[in-house]
matplotlib code that plots the C-alpha trace (Angstrom):
import matplotlib.pyplot as plt

x = [0.0, 1.3, 1.9, -0.4, 0.8, 1.3, 0.4, 1.3, -0.9, -0.4, -1.8, 1.1, 1.8, -1.0, -3.5, -6.7, -8.8, -8.8, -12.0, -9.9, -7.4, -9.6, -11.8, -8.4, -7.6, -10.9, -10.6, -6.9, -8.5, -11.1, -8.5, -6.6, -4.0, -3.1, -3.2, -1.9, -3.4, -1.3, -3.2, -1.4, 2.7, 5.6, 8.4, 10.5, 7.6, 6.0, 9.9, 10.0, 6.3, 7.3, 10.4, 8.7, 5.7, 8.1, 5.6, 5.9, 4.1, 4.2, 1.1, 0.9, -2.1, -1.9, -4.7, -3.1, -0.1, 2.7, 3.2, 6.5, 8.1, 7.0, 6.4, 10.0, 11.2, 9.5, 11.4, 14.6, 14.3, 13.2, 16.5, 18.7, 17.2, 17.8, 14.0, 13.5, 15.2, 12.6, 9.6, 7.3, 6.1, 3.0, 1.3, -2.2, -4.4, -5.2, -2.0, -1.3, -0.3, 3.2, 3.6, 3.3, 6.3, 8.3, 7.0, 8.2, 11.4, 11.7, 11.4, 7.4, 7.0, 3.2, 1.1, -2.8, -5.0, -8.5, -10.6, -8.3, -10.4, -9.9, -9.1, -6.2, -5.1, -4.8, -3.0, -0.6, 0.3, 0.7, 3.0, 5.1, 5.5, 6.4, 8.9, 10.7, 10.7, 12.5, 15.0]
y = [0.0, 3.4, 6.0, 8.6, 12.2, 13.9, 17.5, 19.9, 23.0, 26.1, 29.5, 32.1, 33.9, 35.3, 35.4, 33.9, 33.8, 30.1, 29.2, 28.8, 26.4, 24.2, 24.2, 23.4, 20.6, 18.9, 19.2, 17.4, 14.7, 14.0, 14.0, 11.0, 12.9, 12.8, 16.1, 17.5, 20.7, 22.8, 25.9, 28.9, 28.9, 30.9, 29.7, 27.9, 26.0, 25.1, 23.6, 21.6, 19.9, 19.5, 17.5, 15.6, 14.5, 13.8, 15.8, 16.0, 19.2, 22.2, 24.7, 28.1, 30.3, 33.9, 36.6, 39.0, 40.5, 38.7, 36.4, 38.2, 38.4, 35.2, 33.5, 34.3, 33.1, 29.8, 29.0, 30.2, 28.2, 25.0, 25.5, 25.8, 22.1, 20.7, 20.2, 22.3, 19.4, 16.7, 19.2, 21.0, 24.4, 26.0, 29.6, 30.4, 33.3, 37.0, 39.0, 41.2, 39.8, 41.3, 39.6, 35.8, 36.4, 37.7, 34.2, 32.1, 33.8, 33.2, 29.7, 28.8, 26.1, 27.4, 30.2, 30.0, 32.8, 33.5, 32.0, 29.0, 25.6, 22.3, 20.8, 23.7, 23.1, 19.4, 19.6, 22.0, 20.2, 16.7, 18.2, 19.9, 16.4, 15.2, 17.6, 17.1, 13.2, 13.7, 15.9]
z = [-0.1, -1.0, 1.6, 2.1, 1.5, 4.8, 5.1, 7.9, 8.0, 9.9, 10.6, 10.1, 13.6, 15.5, 12.4, 13.8, 10.7, 10.6, 8.5, 4.9, 6.3, 8.2, 5.0, 3.1, 5.4, 4.8, 1.1, 1.6, 3.6, 0.8, -1.4, 0.5, 2.1, 5.8, 7.5, 10.7, 11.3, 14.3, 14.6, 15.1, 15.1, 14.2, 12.2, 14.3, 15.5, 12.1, 10.9, 14.4, 13.8, 10.0, 11.1, 14.2, 11.6, 8.7, 6.4, 2.5, 2.5, 4.6, 3.9, 6.3, 5.7, 6.3, 6.0, 8.4, 6.6, 7.7, 4.6, 3.2, 6.7, 8.4, 5.1, 4.2, 7.7, 7.1, 4.4, 5.7, 9.1, 6.7, 4.4, 7.5, 8.8, 5.1, 4.8, 1.2, -0.6, 0.4, 1.6, -0.7, 0.7, -0.1, 1.2, 1.0, 2.0, 1.0, -0.6, -3.5, -7.0, -6.5, -3.6, -5.3, -7.1, -4.4, -2.2, -5.1, -5.0, -1.3, -1.7, -1.9, -4.2, -4.7, -3.7, -3.6, -3.1, -2.2, -4.9, -5.5, -6.3, -4.4, -7.9, -8.1, -4.8, -4.7, -8.1, -7.0, -4.1, -5.8, -8.3, -5.4, -3.8, -7.5, -7.9, -4.8, -5.2, -8.7, -6.7]

ax = plt.figure().add_subplot(projection="3d")
ax.plot(x, y, z, "-o")
ax.set_aspect("equal")
plt.show()
């Protein structure tokens, strides 16, 4: 039996708007993925949990405007821990279109904004995992 893709989801920082990330968590479970939702966390906590859970994907949700600063820090901590070679990183939420380019430059494998469909998210995550496995 093939191992389920394991996704670690978190709210970034102190952002309390969690309806979207909970909806995404349920959609990913329905798509056959294993989902661990840790709630609000700072970058170091997110990466520590990703290592402990041996996550294939780390997804962070940001609606509070910290996506460039704290989001970038998530990827920086992951790089220091050697996690970016084997784990795909995604961020979702409300952000300006110009920020998407910067988030990808910082190291996110994908960015999902409001209005992203279940199929777009599931497909994007699967592509991210596949690209890490190719290596």
